[in-house]
LUMTI-349058 format. One record per atom (N, C-alpha, C): residue in three letters; x, y, z; atom name. Coordinates in steps of 0.02 Angstrom, whole numbers, plus 50000, padded with zeros to 5 digits. Example, Ala and Ser with C-alpha at 12.3 -4.5 7.8 and 13.67 -1.06 7.14 Angstrom:
! LUMTI-349058
ALA 50660 49716 50390 N $
ALA 50615 49775 50390 CA $
ALA 50660 49835 50390 C $
SER 50642 49888 50354 N $
SER 50684 49947 50357 CA $
SER 50645 50002 50394 C $
//
This chain:
! LUMTI-349058
MET 56726 48569 42156 N $
MET 56740 48609 42097 CA $
MET 56812 48635 42098 C $
GLU 56837 48653 42158 N $
GLU 56904 48682 42163 CA $
GLU 56958 48634 42136 C $
LEU 56948 48569 42144 N $
LEU 56997 48521 42122 CA $
LEU 57004 48520 42046 C $
ARG 56952 48540 42011 N $
ARG 56953 48539 41938 CA $
ARG 56994 48597 41909 C $
ALA 57022 48639 41952 N $
ALA 57067 48691 41928 CA $
ALA 57138 48664 41918 C $
LEU 57151 48603 41941 N $
LEU 57218 48574 41938 CA $
LEU 57225 48531 41876 C $
ALA 57278 48543 41837 N $
ALA 57288 48507 41775 CA $
ALA 57361 48488 41768 C $
PRO 57376 48431 41735 N $
PRO 57446 48413 41723 CA $
PRO 57476 48453 41665 C $
ILE 57538 48475 41674 N $
ILE 57576 48504 41619 CA $
ILE 57618 48448 41588 C $
VAL 57614 48441 41522 N $
VAL 57649 48386 41488 CA $
VAL 57691 48414 41430 C $
VAL 57737 48375 41406 N $
VAL 57773 48390 41345 CA $
VAL 57727 48375 41287 C $
ALA 57714 48423 41243 N $
ALA 57664 48415 41191 CA $
ALA 57678 48356 41146 C $
SER 57741 48342 41132 N $
SER 57759 48286 41088 CA $
SER 57757 48219 41123 C $
ALA 57753 48220 41189 N $
ALA 57752 48158 41228 CA $
ALA 57706 48168 41288 C $
PRO 57639 48168 41276 N $
PRO 57591 48186 41329 CA $
PRO 57593 48142 41391 C $
ALA 57626 48084 41386 N $
ALA 57631 48041 41445 CA $
ALA 57683 48068 41494 C $
GLN 57725 48114 41471 N $
GLN 57778 48142 41513 CA $
GLN 57751 48202 41551 C $
VAL 57734 48192 41614 N $
VAL 57707 48246 41655 CA $
VAL 57765 48288 41683 C $
VAL 57761 48353 41671 N $
VAL 57813 48399 41694 CA $
VAL 57798 48426 41763 C $
ALA 57735 48447 41773 N $
ALA 57716 48479 41835 CA $
ALA 57640 48481 41840 C $
ALA 57615 48504 41896 N $
ALA 57544 48515 41905 CA $
ALA 57532 48591 41904 C $
ALA 57483 48613 41866 N $
ALA 57467 48684 41861 CA $
ALA 57397 48697 41889 C $
THR 57391 48752 41926 N $
THR 57326 48773 41952 CA $
THR 57303 48833 41911 C $
LEU 57245 48827 41879 N $
LEU 57219 48879 41835 CA $
LEU 57178 48930 41875 C $
VAL 57191 48994 41861 N $
VAL 57156 49049 41894 CA $
VAL 57135 49098 41840 C $
SER 57075 49125 41847 N $
SER 57049 49171 41796 CA $
SER 57029 49238 41825 C $
ASN 57033 49288 41783 N $
ASN 57007 49355 41798 CA $
ASN 56971 49378 41735 C $
GLY 56905 49371 41734 N $
GLY 56869 49383 41672 CA $
GLY 56886 49329 41622 C $
GLU 56908 49348 41562 N $
GLU 56926 49301 41510 CA $
GLU 56999 49282 41512 C $
HIS 57037 49315 41554 N $
HIS 57109 49303 41559 CA $
HIS 57122 49244 41606 C $
ILE 57158 49193 41582 N $
ILE 57173 49134 41622 CA $
ILE 57248 49123 41624 C $
VAL 57274 49111 41683 N $
VAL 57344 49091 41690 CA $
VAL 57347 49028 41734 C $
GLY 57403 48995 41732 N $
GLY 57415 48938 41776 CA $
GLY 57476 48952 41818 C $
VAL 57477 48925 41879 N $
VAL 57534 48936 41924 CA $
VAL 57562 48868 41944 C $
THR 57629 48865 41948 N $
THR 57663 48804 41968 CA $
THR 57733 48822 41992 C $
ASP 57774 48771 42004 N $
ASP 57843 48781 42024 CA $
ASP 57885 48796 41962 C $
ALA 57915 48855 41959 N $
ALA 57954 48874 41900 CA $
ALA 58013 48828 41888 C $
GLU 58040 48799 41942 N $
GLU 58099 48756 41934 CA $
GLU 58081 48691 41897 C $
LEU 58018 48671 41899 N $
LEU 57997 48612 41862 CA $
LEU 57992 48626 41787 C $
LEU 57979 48689 41769 N $
LEU 57972 48707 41699 CA $
LEU 58039 48724 41666 C $
ARG 58085 48750 41705 N $
ARG 58147 48777 41678 CA $
ARG 58186 48727 41635 C $
PRO 58191 48663 41653 N $
PRO 58229 48616 41610 CA $
PRO 58197 48605 41542 C $
PHE 58134 48625 41533 N $
PHE 58099 48613 41470 CA $
PHE 58093 48677 41428 C $
HIS 58134 48726 41443 N $
HIS 58134 48788 41404 CA $
HIS 58150 48772 41331 C $
GLY 58109 48799 41286 N $
GLY 58118 48787 41214 CA $
GLY 58076 48730 41188 C $
GLN 58048 48689 41232 N $
GLN 58005 48634 41210 CA $
GLN 57931 48656 41213 C $
ARG 57891 48626 41171 N $
ARG 57819 48642 41171 CA $
ARG 57786 48605 41229 C $
LEU 57753 48644 41272 N $
LEU 57718 48615 41329 CA $
LEU 57643 48626 41321 C $
ALA 57604 48586 41357 N $
ALA 57531 48591 41353 CA $
ALA 57502 48569 41420 C $
ILE 57440 48587 41432 N $
ILE 57404 48559 41489 CA $
ILE 57352 48510 41463 C $
LEU 57340 48459 41502 N $
LEU 57291 48408 41481 CA $
LEU 57223 48424 41510 C $
ASP 57174 48425 41466 N $
ASP 57104 48434 41485 CA $
ASP 57068 48371 41465 C $
GLY 57069 48321 41509 N $
GLY 57044 48255 41489 CA $
GLY 57092 48225 41438 C $
ASP 57067 48209 41378 N $
ASP 57108 48183 41324 CA $
ASP 57134 48238 41278 C $
ARG 57116 48299 41291 N $
ARG 57133 48355 41247 CA $
ARG 57193 48392 41275 C $
ALA 57240 48410 41231 N $
ALA 57299 48449 41251 CA $
ALA 57289 48521 41229 C $
ILE 57297 48567 41276 N $
ILE 57291 48639 41263 CA $
ILE 57360 48669 41267 C $
ALA 57382 48699 41213 N $
ALA 57450 48725 41209 CA $
ALA 57462 48781 41259 C $
ILE 57520 48780 41290 N $
ILE 57542 48836 41332 CA $
ILE 57577 48885 41285 C $
THR 57549 48945 41280 N $
THR 57576 48994 41233 CA $
THR 57642 49023 41256 C $
LYS 57649 49032 41321 N $
LYS 57713 49055 41349 CA $
LYS 57712 49044 41424 C $
TRP 57771 49044 41452 N $
TRP 57777 49039 41525 CA $
TRP 57836 49081 41547 C $
GLY 57835 49099 41610 N $
GLY 57889 49139 41638 CA $
GLY 57891 49132 41713 C $
MET 57940 49165 41743 N $
MET 57948 49163 41815 CA $
MET 57921 49227 41846 C $
GLY 57886 49221 41900 N $
GLY 57859 49279 41934 CA $
GLY 57915 49324 41960 C $
ARG 57901 49388 41964 N $
ARG 57951 49436 41984 CA $
ARG 57965 49435 42059 C $
TYR 57914 49419 42098 N $
TYR 57920 49428 42170 CA $
TYR 57931 49362 42208 C $
THR 57899 49309 42186 N $
THR 57902 49247 42224 CA $
THR 57935 49190 42186 C $
GLY 57949 49198 42122 N $
GLY 57978 49145 42083 CA $
GLY 57929 49092 42062 C $
VAL 57865 49104 42071 N $
VAL 57813 49058 42048 CA $
VAL 57814 49055 41972 C $
GLY 57806 48996 41943 N $
GLY 57801 48989 41871 CA $
GLY 57732 49009 41848 C $
ILE 57728 49054 41799 N $
ILE 57665 49077 41771 CA $
ILE 57659 49053 41700 C $
ILE 57606 49015 41684 N $
ILE 57595 48992 41616 CA $
ILE 57534 49028 41588 C $
GLU 57534 49037 41522 N $
GLU 57477 49067 41488 CA $
GLU 57453 49018 41435 C $
ILE 57387 49013 41429 N $
ILE 57357 48967 41380 CA $
ILE 57304 49005 41340 C $
GLY 57280 48972 41287 N $
GLY 57226 49000 41249 CA $
GLY 57159 48987 41283 C $
GLU 57105 48994 41246 N $
GLU 57039 48982 41275 CA $
GLU 57029 48908 41289 C $
LEU 56995 48894 41344 N $
LEU 56980 48824 41360 CA $
LEU 56924 48796 41317 C $
GLY 56878 48839 41296 N $
GLY 56821 48815 41259 CA $
GLY 56764 48795 41305 C $
ALA 56707 48779 41276 N $
ALA 56647 48765 41316 CA $
ALA 56650 48695 41347 C $
ALA 56670 48645 41308 N $
ALA 56672 48576 41333 CA $
ALA 56739 48564 41365 C $
THR 56741 48572 41430 N $
THR 56805 48563 41465 CA $
THR 56795 48530 41532 C $
GLU 56843 48489 41551 N $
GLU 56841 48457 41617 CA $
GLU 56870 48503 41669 C $
LEU 56909 48554 41646 N $
LEU 56942 48600 41691 CA $
LEU 56897 48659 41708 C $
VAL 56903 48683 41770 N $
VAL 56865 48742 41792 CA $
VAL 56914 48788 41829 C $
PRO 56938 48841 41795 N $
PRO 56984 48887 41829 CA $
PRO 56952 48919 41890 C $
LEU 56993 48932 41941 N $
LEU 56970 48969 42000 CA $
LEU 56962 49042 41982 C $
PRO 56910 49075 42004 N $
PRO 56907 49148 41996 CA $
PRO 56958 49180 42043 C $
ILE 56983 49239 42024 N $
ILE 57034 49272 42064 CA $
ILE 57008 49285 42135 C $
SER 56943 49290 42143 N $
SER 56914 49301 42210 CA $
SER 56923 49242 42256 C $
ALA 56941 49184 42228 N $
ALA 56952 49124 42269 CA $
ALA 57025 49115 42287 C $
VAL 57067 49165 42274 N $
VAL 57137 49163 42292 CA $
VAL 57148 49209 42352 C $
CYS 57175 49182 42405 N $
CYS 57184 49220 42467 CA $
CYS 57248 49261 42464 C $
ALA 57245 49321 42492 N $
ALA 57304 49365 42492 CA $
ALA 57353 49347 42547 C $
SER 57334 49303 42593 N $
SER 57378 49285 42648 CA $
SER 57386 49209 42651 C $
ILE 57446 49187 42670 N $
ILE 57458 49116 42679 CA $
ILE 57432 49091 42746 C $
ASN 57424 49135 42793 N $
ASN 57402 49116 42860 CA $
ASN 57331 49089 42857 C $
THR 57322 49026 42874 N $
THR 57256 48994 42872 CA $
THR 57217 49003 42937 C $
HIS 57249 49031 42988 N $
HIS 57217 49041 43053 CA $
HIS 57187 48976 43080 C $
ASN 57225 48922 43070 N $
ASN 57207 48855 43095 CA $
ASN 57145 48826 43061 C $
ALA 57125 48853 43004 N $
ALA 57070 48823 42966 CA $
ALA 57095 48757 42935 C $
PRO 57051 48709 42923 N $
PRO 57072 48647 42890 CA $
PRO 57105 48663 42823 C $
ALA 57159 48629 42807 N $
ALA 57196 48642 42746 CA $
ALA 57220 48577 42715 C $
ALA 57233 48579 42650 N $
ALA 57256 48519 42615 CA $
ALA 57295 48539 42553 C $
ILE 57344 48498 42535 N $
ILE 57380 48504 42472 CA $
ILE 57346 48457 42422 C $
VAL 57334 48481 42362 N $
VAL 57303 48440 42310 CA $
VAL 57358 48417 42263 C $
THR 57366 48352 42254 N $
THR 57418 48323 42212 CA $
THR 57388 48286 42153 C $
LEU 57429 48272 42103 N $
LEU 57409 48233 42045 CA $
LEU 57445 48166 42046 C $
ALA 57409 48114 42028 N $
ALA 57439 48047 42023 CA $
ALA 57411 48012 41961 C $
LYS 57452 47971 41929 N $
LYS 57428 47935 41871 CA $
LYS 57378 47881 41892 C $
SER 57330 47869 41847 N $
SER 57280 47817 41859 CA $
SER 57263 47785 41793 C $
SER 57221 47734 41796 N $
SER 57200 47700 41734 CA $
SER 57161 47747 41689 C $
ALA 57128 47797 41719 N $
ALA 57089 47845 41680 CA $
ALA 57129 47905 41658 C $
GLY 57193 47907 41675 N $
GLY 57235 47964 41658 CA $
GLY 57270 47992 41719 C $
HIS 57235 48037 41754 N $
HIS 57263 48067 41814 CA $
HIS 57208 48076 41866 C $
GLU 57226 48067 41928 N $
GLU 57180 48077 41984 CA $
GLU 57207 48130 42030 C $
ARG 57161 48168 42060 N $
ARG 57180 48219 42108 CA $
ARG 57170 48191 42179 C $
HIS 57218 48204 42222 N $
HIS 57216 48178 42290 CA $
HIS 57224 48236 42340 C $
LEU 57187 48233 42394 N $
LEU 57193 48282 42448 CA $
LEU 57239 48255 42501 C $
ILE 57289 48294 42519 N $
ILE 57335 48277 42573 CA $
ILE 57321 48327 42630 C $
ALA 57285 48305 42680 N $
ALA 57269 48350 42736 CA $
ALA 57332 48369 42773 C $
VAL 57339 48434 42788 N $
VAL 57401 48458 42820 CA $
VAL 57385 48508 42876 C $
HIS 57433 48514 42921 N $
HIS 57435 48570 42968 CA $
HIS 57477 48625 42937 C $
VAL 57457 48687 42944 N $
VAL 57496 48744 42920 CA $
VAL 57520 48783 42981 C $
ASP 57587 48790 42987 N $
ASP 57617 48824 43044 CA $
ASP 57670 48873 43020 C $
PRO 57682 48927 43059 N $
PRO 57738 48971 43042 CA $
PRO 57804 48936 43056 C $
ASP 57854 48950 43014 N $
ASP 57920 48922 43023 CA $
ASP 57959 48968 43070 C $
ASP 57958 48953 43134 N $
ASP 57990 48997 43183 CA $
ASP 58066 48998 43176 C $
ALA 58093 48949 43139 N $
ALA 58166 48947 43131 CA $
ALA 58191 49004 43087 C $
THR 58147 49038 43049 N $
THR 58168 49092 43005 CA $
THR 58177 49157 43043 C $
GLY 58155 49161 43106 N $
GLY 58164 49221 43146 CA $
GLY 58113 49274 43129 C $
MET 58127 49335 43152 N $
MET 58082 49392 43141 CA $
MET 58083 49411 43067 C $
SER 58024 49421 43038 N $
SER 58020 49439 42968 CA $
SER 57953 49473 42955 C $
ASP 57954 49520 42907 N $
ASP 57891 49552 42887 CA $
ASP 57845 49503 42852 C $
ARG 57876 49453 42820 N $
ARG 57837 49402 42785 CA $
ARG 57859 49334 42811 C $
PRO 57828 49310 42864 N $
PRO 57849 49246 42893 CA $
PRO 57839 49188 42845 C $
THR 57881 49138 42850 N $
THR 57875 49078 42810 CA $
THR 57828 49029 42845 C $
TYR 57786 48997 42804 N $
TYR 57740 48946 42831 CA $
TYR 57757 48879 42801 C $
VAL 57749 48827 42842 N $
VAL 57764 48759 42820 CA $
VAL 57702 48716 42829 C $
ALA 57699 48662 42791 N $
ALA 57643 48614 42795 CA $
ALA 57669 48546 42817 C $
THR 57633 48517 42864 N $
THR 57650 48451 42891 CA $
THR 57591 48404 42879 C $
PRO 57602 48346 42847 N $
PRO 57545 48301 42835 CA $
PRO 57516 48274 42900 C $
ILE 57450 48273 42903 N $
ILE 57416 48245 42962 CA $
ILE 57428 48169 42965 C $
ASP 57428 48136 42907 N $
ASP 57442 48065 42903 CA $
ASP 57516 48057 42885 C $
PRO 57558 48029 42929 N $
PRO 57629 48021 42914 CA $
PRO 57643 47981 42850 C $
ALA 57594 47941 42828 N $
ALA 57604 47901 42767 CA $
ALA 57611 47944 42705 C $
HIS 57590 48008 42710 N $
HIS 57594 48053 42653 CA $
HIS 57659 48092 42650 C $
ALA 57706 48075 42693 N $
ALA 57768 48115 42698 CA $
ALA 57811 48111 42635 C $
ALA 57805 48058 42595 N $
ALA 57849 48050 42537 CA $
ALA 57815 48069 42472 C $
ILE 57756 48097 42474 N $
ILE 57720 48114 42412 CA $
ILE 57750 48177 42381 C $
ALA 57756 48178 42315 N $
ALA 57783 48236 42279 CA $
ALA 57732 48292 42280 C $
ILE 57753 48351 42304 N $
ILE 57706 48407 42312 CA $
ILE 57729 48471 42277 C $
ALA 57786 48470 42242 N $
ALA 57813 48531 42212 CA $
ALA 57764 48563 42163 C $
GLY 57748 48627 42175 N $
GLY 57704 48664 42132 CA $
GLY 57630 48649 42140 C $
CYS 57612 48607 42189 N $
CYS 57542 48589 42199 CA $
CYS 57507 48642 42242 C $
PRO 57441 48652 42231 N $
PRO 57405 48703 42267 CA $
PRO 57388 48683 42339 C $
VAL 57383 48734 42381 N $
VAL 57363 48723 42451 CA $
VAL 57298 48761 42461 C $
PHE 57246 48725 42480 N $
PHE 57180 48754 42492 CA $
PHE 57166 48756 42567 C $
ALA 57125 48804 42587 N $
ALA 57100 48807 42656 CA $
ALA 57025 48815 42655 C $
TRP 56993 48784 42705 N $
TRP 56921 48785 42711 CA $
TRP 56903 48832 42769 C $
PHE 56889 48895 42753 N $
PHE 56876 48944 42805 CA $
PHE 56803 48940 42829 C $
PRO 56792 48942 42895 N $
PRO 56724 48943 42921 CA $
PRO 56692 49011 42910 C $
PRO 56627 49018 42922 N $
PRO 56595 49084 42915 CA $
PRO 56626 49135 42962 C $
ASP 56630 49197 42939 N $
ASP 56654 49252 42980 CA $
ASP 56595 49299 42992 C $
HIS 56564 49293 43051 N $
HIS 56503 49331 43065 CA $
HIS 56518 49405 43075 C $
VAL 56579 49420 43095 N $
VAL 56597 49491 43105 CA $
VAL 56599 49527 43039 C $
LEU 56631 49496 42989 N $
LEU 56636 49526 42923 CA $
LEU 56578 49508 42878 C $
GLY 56534 49464 42902 N $
GLY 56476 49445 42862 CA $
GLY 56493 49400 42804 C $
ARG 56546 49360 42811 N $
ARG 56567 49315 42757 CA $
ARG 56542 49244 42769 C $
PRO 56519 49210 42717 N $
PRO 56500 49140 42725 CA $
PRO 56563 49096 42725 C $
SER 56554 49033 42737 N $
SER 56611 48987 42732 CA $
SER 56635 48985 42659 C $
GLU 56700 48974 42650 N $
GLU 56727 48974 42582 CA $
GLU 56789 48931 42578 C $
VAL 56803 48907 42517 N $
VAL 56864 48870 42503 CA $
VAL 56908 48915 42462 C $
VAL 56970 48926 42485 N $
VAL 57014 48973 42450 CA $
VAL 57082 48942 42438 C $
LEU 57114 48964 42384 N $
LEU 57183 48945 42369 CA $
LEU 57229 48992 42408 C $
VAL 57271 48965 42450 N $
VAL 57313 49007 42492 CA $
VAL 57386 49009 42471 C $
ALA 57410 48957 42435 N $
ALA 57482 48955 42419 CA $
ALA 57496 48898 42372 C $
LEU 57560 48894 42351 N $
LEU 57587 48835 42317 CA $
LEU 57636 48801 42364 C $
ALA 57641 48736 42358 N $
ALA 57687 48697 42400 CA $
ALA 57753 48685 42365 C $
TYR 57807 48698 42400 N $
TYR 57875 48685 42375 CA $
TYR 57908 48638 42426 C $
PRO 57951 48593 42403 N $
PRO 57985 48548 42450 CA $
PRO 58020 48587 42505 C $
TYR 58010 48566 42567 N $
TYR 58039 48601 42624 CA $
TYR 58106 48571 42642 C $
ARG 58156 48615 42645 N $
ARG 58224 48592 42661 CA $
ARG 58251 48624 42725 C $
GLY 58206 48655 42763 N $
GLY 58228 48688 42824 CA $
GLY 58230 48639 42883 C $
SER 58239 48667 42941 N $
SER 58249 48626 43001 CA $
SER 58189 48629 43050 C $
ALA 58139 48671 43034 N $
ALA 58083 48677 43081 CA $
ALA 58043 48612 43084 C $
ARG 58018 48599 43143 N $
ARG 57977 48539 43154 CA $
ARG 57922 48557 43203 C $
PRO 57871 48593 43179 N $
PRO 57819 48615 43225 CA $
PRO 57772 48559 43248 C $
ARG 57774 48502 43214 N $
ARG 57732 48444 43232 CA $
ARG 57776 48383 43244 C $
ALA 57745 48331 43266 N $
ALA 57783 48269 43278 CA $
ALA 57811 48242 43213 C $
THR 57773 48248 43159 N $
THR 57796 48227 43093 CA $
THR 57833 48285 43060 C $
ALA 57884 48271 43022 N $
ALA 57924 48323 42989 CA $
ALA 57882 48359 42936 C $
ALA 57893 48424 42929 N $
ALA 57860 48464 42878 CA $
ALA 57883 48442 42809 C $
ILE 57838 48441 42761 N $
ILE 57856 48419 42693 CA $
ILE 57855 48476 42643 C $
ALA 57825 48533 42661 N $
ALA 57817 48586 42612 CA $
ALA 57827 48655 42642 C $
GLU 57860 48698 42605 N $
GLU 57861 48770 42619 CA $
GLU 57808 48801 42575 C $
LEU 57769 48846 42603 N $
LEU 57714 48876 42565 CA $
LEU 57735 48943 42536 C $
VAL 57721 48952 42472 N $
VAL 57740 49013 42436 CA $
VAL 57676 49049 42415 C $
GLY 57673 49113 42430 N $
GLY 57614 49153 42415 CA $
GLY 57605 49164 42341 C $
LEU 57546 49190 42323 N $
LEU 57527 49196 42253 CA $
LEU 57523 49269 42230 C $
ASP 57568 49310 42256 N $
ASP 57570 49380 42235 CA $
ASP 57579 49387 42160 C $
ASP 57624 49346 42131 N $
ASP 57637 49350 42060 CA $
ASP 57576 49332 42018 C $
CYS 57536 49285 42043 N $
CYS 57475 49266 42007 CA $
CYS 57428 49325 42002 C $
GLY 57418 49361 42058 N $
GLY 57373 49418 42057 CA $
GLY 57396 49472 42010 C $
ARG 57462 49485 42008 N $
ARG 57489 49536 41963 CA $
ARG 57481 49516 41891 C $
ALA 57489 49451 41876 N $
ALA 57482 49428 41807 CA $
ALA 57411 49433 41781 C $
LEU 57363 49436 41827 N $
LEU 57293 49437 41807 CA $
LEU 57262 49507 41810 C $
ILE 57302 49558 41823 N $
ILE 57275 49626 41824 CA $
ILE 57254 49645 41754 C $
SER 57192 49668 41748 N $
SER 57167 49688 41682 CA $
SER 57180 49761 41671 C $
GLU 57207 49778 41612 N $
GLU 57219 49847 41595 CA $
GLU 57152 49881 41576 C $
PRO 57141 49943 41596 N $
PRO 57079 49977 41578 CA $
PRO 57074 49990 41504 C $
ASP 57014 49987 41477 N $
ASP 57001 50001 41407 CA $
ASP 56993 50076 41399 C $
PRO 57039 50110 41362 N $
PRO 57034 50183 41355 CA $
PRO 56969 50206 41324 C $
ALA 56938 50162 41282 N $
ALA 56875 50181 41251 CA $
ALA 56819 50186 41302 C $
GLU 56822 50143 41353 N $
GLU 56770 50143 41404 CA $
GLU 56786 50191 41461 C $
ARG 56851 50198 41478 N $
ARG 56871 50242 41532 CA $
ARG 56926 50288 41507 C $
PRO 56907 50339 41467 N $
PRO 56960 50383 41438 CA $
PRO 57002 50418 41491 C $
GLU 56973 50428 41550 N $
GLU 57012 50463 41602 CA $
GLU 57070 50420 41628 C $
LEU 57068 50354 41614 N $
LEU 57121 50309 41636 CA $
LEU 57171 50294 41581 C $
ALA 57162 50323 41522 N $
ALA 57208 50310 41467 CA $
ALA 57278 50335 41483 C $
PRO 57329 50297 41466 N $
PRO 57397 50319 41481 CA $
PRO 57415 50381 41441 C $
ALA 57452 50425 41472 N $
ALA 57475 50485 41438 CA $
ALA 57548 50478 41419 C $
ALA 57566 50502 41360 N $
ALA 57635 50497 41337 CA $
ALA 57660 50566 41317 C $
GLY 57725 50574 41317 N $
GLY 57753 50637 41297 CA $
GLY 57769 50681 41357 C $
GLU 57794 50739 41342 N $
GLU 57814 50785 41395 CA $
GLU 57755 50829 41415 C $
ILE 57757 50850 41476 N $
ILE 57706 50897 41500 CA $
ILE 57729 50967 41484 C $
GLU 57687 51003 41448 N $
GLU 57705 51071 41429 CA $
GLU 57690 51118 41486 C $
GLN 57740 51156 41505 N $
GLN 57732 51203 41559 CA $
GLN 57724 51273 41531 C $
LYS 57670 51304 41549 N $
LYS 57657 51372 41526 CA $
LYS 57662 51420 41584 C $
THR 57696 51474 41573 N $
THR 57702 51524 41626 CA $
THR 57682 51592 41598 C $
ASP 57657 51631 41641 N $
ASP 57637 51699 41622 CA $
ASP 57664 51746 41675 C $
LEU 57729 51746 41682 N $
LEU 57760 51786 41734 CA $
LEU 57788 51850 41704 C $
LYS 57775 51903 41736 N $
LYS 57801 51969 41714 CA $
LYS 57852 51993 41764 C $
SER 57905 52016 41738 N $
SER 57957 52042 41782 CA $
SER 57959 52118 41776 C $
ASP 57975 52149 41830 N $
ASP 57980 52222 41831 CA $
ASP 58043 52246 41794 C $
//
């Protein structure tokens, strides 16, 4: 099911022209897509869409994330009959560290039926060449060297976490990052790393739901100045 969250972004007037791969994430009825912002930037001002089978769904707007530079797209409703299944926000991990759990990058490739999704199994390692940092960089290395030349920009990275008996969690598949082409010098495996992993902080912020003042009046925003009243008497 997780693979069905991945959709091609195309130019609306030329749907055969694939711009990028977008991963759809939802929080309630709010749906956004995440991808590499640099792939979208050259198409600023053009009408873009995501493909849902043979149907094109217009991208209403897109922008760059404030913290990580991830491209955030917004779309309308998918509707009931859809091949796409957005990931719930609960399936997005707050940390890139996979703790050696099996991981893979999901890519898109053209096929006779339109597009196919492919799993590229990878090792995820910290990039020790970046030195000490509060937020260490992680890189992905393909387990099969034949996958070293595959385009991975903006593609999602999933991890298959085993059960955690201490926390009482079952096994789960989670989205941990987006893959960006790696241009560093680290080589934690025999095969060269192909991707730098970028966290999804911006995705989580884009999906924060504002409270409804009618339902939670105590959370309604207050505007205006605070009136200060004093009742001080001086001798």
